[in-house]
Structure formats: structure tokens, C-alpha cells
ROBAZA-392768 format. One line per 3 residues: number of its first residue (from 1); their letters; for each residue x, y, z of C-alpha. Coordinates in Angstrom, 2 decimals. Layout:
N
NUM> A> X,Y,Z ~ ...
% end
This chain:
147
1> MLK> 0.30,-12.08,-13.05 ~ 3.39,-11.28,-15.14 ~ 6.71,-11.46,-13.27
4> NRS> 9.17,-8.54,-13.48 ~ 12.81,-9.07,-12.47 ~ 13.07,-5.40,-11.49
7> VPT> 10.23,-5.49,-8.95 ~ 9.84,-8.50,-6.62 ~ 6.57,-9.15,-4.77
10> DVV> 5.44,-11.10,-1.70 ~ 8.59,-10.44,0.32 ~ 7.55,-8.41,3.41
13> LPH> 4.61,-7.88,5.76 ~ 4.52,-4.14,6.47 ~ 3.11,-2.78,9.72
16> VTY> 1.28,0.50,9.14 ~ 0.48,2.85,12.02 ~ -2.86,4.63,12.39
19> EDV> -4.28,6.89,15.09 ~ -7.66,5.19,14.59 ~ -7.29,1.57,13.44
22> ANA> -11.07,0.96,13.33 ~ -11.56,3.94,11.00 ~ -8.58,2.83,8.88
25> LVW> -10.12,-0.65,8.50 ~ -13.31,0.87,7.08 ~ -11.46,3.32,4.81
28> LTR> -8.97,0.76,3.44 ~ -11.81,-1.67,2.72 ~ -14.11,0.89,1.08
31> TFG> -11.46,2.84,-0.83 ~ -8.71,0.37,-1.74 ~ -10.64,-2.92,-1.58
34> FVE> -8.66,-4.53,1.25 ~ -10.30,-7.42,3.12 ~ -10.00,-7.70,6.88
37> HFR> -8.51,-11.01,8.06 ~ -8.52,-10.36,11.81 ~ -8.46,-7.59,14.39
40> YGE> -7.41,-7.46,18.02 ~ -7.86,-5.35,21.13 ~ -9.95,-5.51,24.26
43> AGG> -13.42,-6.99,23.67 ~ -15.82,-4.12,23.00 ~ -12.95,-1.63,23.25
46> VVQ> -10.60,0.19,20.93 ~ -9.22,-1.80,18.00 ~ -5.47,-1.95,18.63
49> GAQ> -4.42,-3.74,15.48 ~ -5.56,-5.76,12.50 ~ -4.39,-7.79,9.53
52> MHL> -5.76,-7.16,6.03 ~ -5.04,-8.24,2.48 ~ -5.69,-7.20,-1.08
55> GDA> -5.11,-10.28,-3.20 ~ -1.70,-11.61,-2.18 ~ -0.60,-8.37,-0.51
58> WIM> -0.87,-8.53,3.29 ~ -0.51,-5.68,5.80 ~ -0.71,-5.26,9.56
61> LNS> -2.33,-2.17,11.07 ~ -1.23,-0.99,14.50 ~ -2.25,1.82,16.81
64> ARP> -0.20,4.95,17.25 ~ 1.49,5.24,20.65 ~ 4.50,7.05,22.07
67> GLA> 7.37,6.58,19.61 ~ 5.08,5.24,16.87 ~ 3.07,7.78,14.85
70> SPV> 1.05,7.94,11.67 ~ 2.26,10.43,9.03 ~ -0.54,12.88,9.87
73> EAG> 0.56,12.85,13.52 ~ 4.30,12.92,12.73 ~ 3.89,15.73,10.20
76> NRT> 5.78,13.94,7.43 ~ 5.69,10.82,5.28 ~ 7.09,7.81,7.14
79> QSL> 7.23,5.25,4.30 ~ 5.49,4.19,1.12 ~ 3.88,0.87,0.27
82> TIF> 3.53,-0.77,-3.14 ~ 0.58,-3.09,-3.67 ~ 0.29,-5.14,-6.85
85> VED> -3.17,-5.42,-8.42 ~ -4.33,-7.20,-11.55 ~ -6.19,-4.23,-13.10
88> VDA> -4.42,-1.06,-11.96 ~ -6.51,1.17,-14.25 ~ -9.79,-0.03,-12.72
91> HCE> -8.30,0.20,-9.23 ~ -7.22,3.79,-9.85 ~ -10.71,4.69,-11.01
94> RVR> -12.25,3.03,-7.92 ~ -9.92,4.98,-5.61 ~ -10.47,8.26,-7.47
97> SAG> -14.27,7.74,-7.34 ~ -14.05,7.13,-3.58 ~ -12.54,10.62,-3.25
100> ARI> -9.01,9.62,-2.24 ~ -6.19,12.05,-2.97 ~ -4.25,10.82,-6.04
103> VED> -0.72,12.21,-5.71 ~ 0.91,10.47,-8.68 ~ -1.12,9.98,-11.85
106> LHE> -1.33,6.59,-13.54 ~ 1.82,6.11,-15.66 ~ 4.34,3.57,-16.96
109> TVY> 7.75,3.43,-15.30 ~ 11.11,2.76,-16.97 ~ 11.35,-0.43,-14.90
112> GER> 8.22,-2.03,-16.37 ~ 5.36,-1.05,-14.04 ~ 2.06,0.69,-14.65
115> QYG> 1.28,2.47,-11.40 ~ -0.23,5.42,-9.55 ~ 0.25,6.95,-6.12
118> VED> -2.39,7.85,-3.53 ~ -2.40,9.22,-0.01 ~ -4.67,7.55,2.55
121> LEG> -6.77,9.06,5.33 ~ -3.78,9.45,7.68 ~ -1.15,10.45,5.13
124> HYW> 0.41,7.09,4.23 ~ 1.70,7.03,0.65 ~ 0.57,4.01,-1.40
127> LFS> 1.63,2.95,-4.89 ~ -0.68,0.56,-6.71 ~ 1.10,-1.21,-9.53
130> RHI> 0.94,-3.89,-12.19 ~ 3.84,-5.53,-13.99 ~ 3.45,-4.75,-17.70
133> RDV> 6.93,-5.65,-18.95 ~ 9.70,-7.91,-17.69 ~ 12.66,-5.55,-17.46
136> SPE> 16.16,-6.41,-16.33 ~ 17.45,-3.86,-13.80 ~ 20.45,-3.20,-16.06
139> EWG> 18.13,-2.08,-18.89 ~ 17.12,1.05,-16.97 ~ 20.45,1.83,-15.31
142> ATR> 20.47,-0.14,-12.05 ~ 23.47,-2.15,-10.94 ~ 22.63,-5.61,-9.70
145> HAG> 24.64,-7.19,-6.86 ~ 24.85,-10.88,-6.03 ~ 22.74,-12.08,-3.13
% end
């Protein structure tokens, strides 16, 4: 995959909260193409958490509990996640065909990405992206700091 100095990858492992982790596992697999790596919880009981990946992008899913809510439960967006895929156009079509709510149409950004935005079953905002140009942050108006 092309590298882009404006958008680093493989730097964090986000933890995403769902009211129903088991349902989220099915939806994220069917709709986005994630693959389950492991899940945990009491044997035969409620799934409390899981780890999944889509290519090199890894996420943790955890269950909502007091002080930790999904966006649908909280009533507002809590964060957004960017996942890098090799063929963002095909991925967008897959997600659209699965009936997911596209909230940002496929487009090219000033910082060298081709991407689209989608909301998942519990209101999390996802960007799926592909580097299409290597762009220095200064080229589009950002100020880079050492470190």
C-alpha cells in the first residue's frame, strides 16, 4: 500500500463500545469484512469483548457498562475510526449493498486520501480510506512540529 506522510497507519488499537458485542461481531464481519480473532466472556454467556481485524487494522470491542456507552446509548458520536483498505471503492460498494448508512460519500481529500464515511449499527462513525497520493502536511496547510 502507498505510504502518505500526512496520514500514518498502524499506530493505535482502538477499543469500541457496543451494547451488544455479539451482534456487533456479526454486523462488522458481514458489513465491513472484519475477521474475528478472539472473544471473551463467561462460557455460554454474554460476549463481553472481542478482538477483530480488517487487514492490518485491529480493534477491540467491549461491552457498554456504567460510564462506558455506545453512541446510540450516549445520544451522540463518541469518536471516529479510520480503517485503511486496499480497494476503497469496492469496500464502499460492499457496505452500501449491505444496507449500512453512508454519511460521507466517497471522495478525495486535500491530504491525499480517497475515503468515505459510514455509521455502524450502534452509531459509531467509521472512515474507510486508501492513500492515493503522498502529500506533505505543509502542502495542504498543516504545520508540522518536531517529535
